[in-house]
N, C-alpha and C positions, 0 to 999 in steps of 0.2 A: 596438507595440513589437516589434522584431525579437527572435527567440527567444534569440539569443546575448546581446543586451543585457538581456533579462529575466533570464537566468541571472546576469549580472554585478550586476543590481539586487538579486536575492534574497540572503538570508543566513539562517542558522539563528537565527530570532528568539528572543531570550531573555526578552522582556517584551512581552506582549500588552496592548492596551488593552481591558479587559473591557466597556467601554461601547459598543464598535464591533462590530457584527455583520455577517457576510458575507451578502449577499443570497442568497436560496435559488437564484436563477437561476445565480449564479456557483458555488455549491456543486455544483449539478447538472452544470455543465460540468467541474468538477474530477473528479467521480465518473465522468462519461462518458469522460474521458481514461483513467482507470484501467480502465474496462470495455472500452475498445476496444484496449487494449494487447495486443501479441502474447504468446503463451505457447507452450510446447513442445507440438507436436501439436494445438494449439488446445484443450487440455483445460481451460484456465482453472481450475486447481485451488485456488481460494481464494474468499473472500467479503470484502466490505468493509462494515463497520458505520459508520454516521454518527451520532455522538452530539452532540446539542445540549442535552439535559436537564441543567440545572445541578446538580441533586442527584446525578446519576450521575457527572458529571465530577468533582465534589467527592470522591466515594468513590474515584475512581481516583487522586487525588493521592498518598495514601500508598503505593499500589501502584507508582506511578512515582517512588518515592524522594523524595516531598514536593516534586516539581517543580511550582511554582504555575502554570506556563504551561498545564498540563492543565485547570485550573479557569478560567483567564482567557481561554483561546482561545474563539473563536466556535463552532467545531465541532471535534470530535475524530474523526478517521478511524482505524479499527482494521482492519488487514489481517490476516485470519485464514486460514491455509492448511489444506487438507485434512490430516488426521492420517495418512492412508494412501491408496493407490490401491486401488480395488476394481473388480471386473468391472461392478458396477451403475453406478458413477460414470462409468466409461469409456463404457459403452453409452448412458448417459443423454445425455451431451453429443453423441454422434454420432447418436443418434435425433433430437435437436433440430436438429442440423446438416442432416440429410437432409430433415427436414420443412421447414425454412426455405428450403432450396435446391430443394425439390420434386424430390428424387431418390429412387430406389428405396431402401427401408429397409436393404437389404444392400449398398449401394454401397461402404461402407468396411469390410466384414466382415473381409477379409484383413488390412487394416491394424490394426484394433482387436484382432484375434487376436494380432498381433505385439506390440502394446502390452501386452496382458495377460500374454503370455509373459514379457516383460521385467520389468514392474513387480510382478506378483503373485508373482514368485519372489525379490523383494528384501525386505529387512527394512523394517518400518514406519519405522525411524529413517532409513534411506537414502531412502525415498520422501518423508518429511517434509522432508528436506534439499532434495529436488528441488522439491517444491511450494512451499516457502518461497522458493526462488530465483525461481520464476515470480511469486510475489506481489511480490517486490522490483522486478520489471520494471514492474508496474502502479504500484507505489509511486513509482518515478521519473517515470512519465508524469504522475501526479497532482501531484507537486512542480513539474514543468515547466509544466503547465497553470496551476497557481496562480500561478506567477511571471509567466506571460504575461498574466494578468488583474490583476497587481499585488496579489495576495492573499498575505500572508505565511504562512510555514509553518516548522515545525521537525521535521525527521526525528528520530525517537526510537526507540532500542532500550533505553533505560534504564527498564525496568519488570519486575515479577515476573510472568512469563507465566502460571504456574500459578494465581496469585491473580486475574489479569485474566480468565482463561478461566473460572474458577469464578464470578466476579461476573457475567459476561455469558452464562453457561451455554453456552459454546462447545463444551464436551465433549459435550453432548447432541446437537450437530449434527456431531460428528466433525471439529471444527476446533481449531486452536491459534493463538493470537495470535503474530505474528512481528515486527510493527513497528507503530508508531502515528504519526499525523501530525496534530498540532494546526494548525489554520488560523485566521487572523484578521487583525488589523491591529496593526502594531508601535506600541509606546509609545515614541516617539522621544526623549522627555525622560528616561525612566528605564531604557532599554535600553543597557547598557554596550557592547554589541557593534555597535550600529547604524552608527557612523561610523568603525569601524576598517577598515583596508585588508584586502581579501580576499587571503589568502596561500595559495599552492600550491607544490609542488615546482617548482624551475626546469625549464623545458621540456627543457633539456639532459639532465636526469636522468629526466624523465617519458616522453620520446618517443624511440623508436628507429625509424629509417627504414631499411628493407631494400630496396634497389633490385634 
């Protein structure tokens, strides 16, 4: 399926069939898409949690304002951003980069010094806003890959972040949940949205061409 056709096929699934599970090989591809996504300065300042445990998904339902799709989906992906930038976090990814590229360990020293000067002088709130935006790029890649595999998904911001962080012990890792993505297969009989036309702003309102 062409990627644009896959985008037209997908929709925000409102009812998953809980009896249908996504094959692990497909889950791995969706996660791979999130992992390979571009991020600012290559910092990749977030992590992805993949939850298939039914008991845990059930516990997340009330945190997600009683949205049953969290329990009925095959897997729940949680995108959790760094709560702040630190010198250690910046150094860690660039140490890994130079090792993987077989480069001198100080290859990016001047660049990482500039990153530290910029981020370490900002508030934690400003840095979280930035790390969350990076997580959203990967979130979009995961949605796109799921669509290309004809795996249904539902982008979700409707949850209580503090409670999810506590349940998943994200604070202990210096992370904050920013968005979640249930994946699975649509229940075509009981999903009210499945056959409705996809509607967006008219392109005359959406698009501005500057020659």
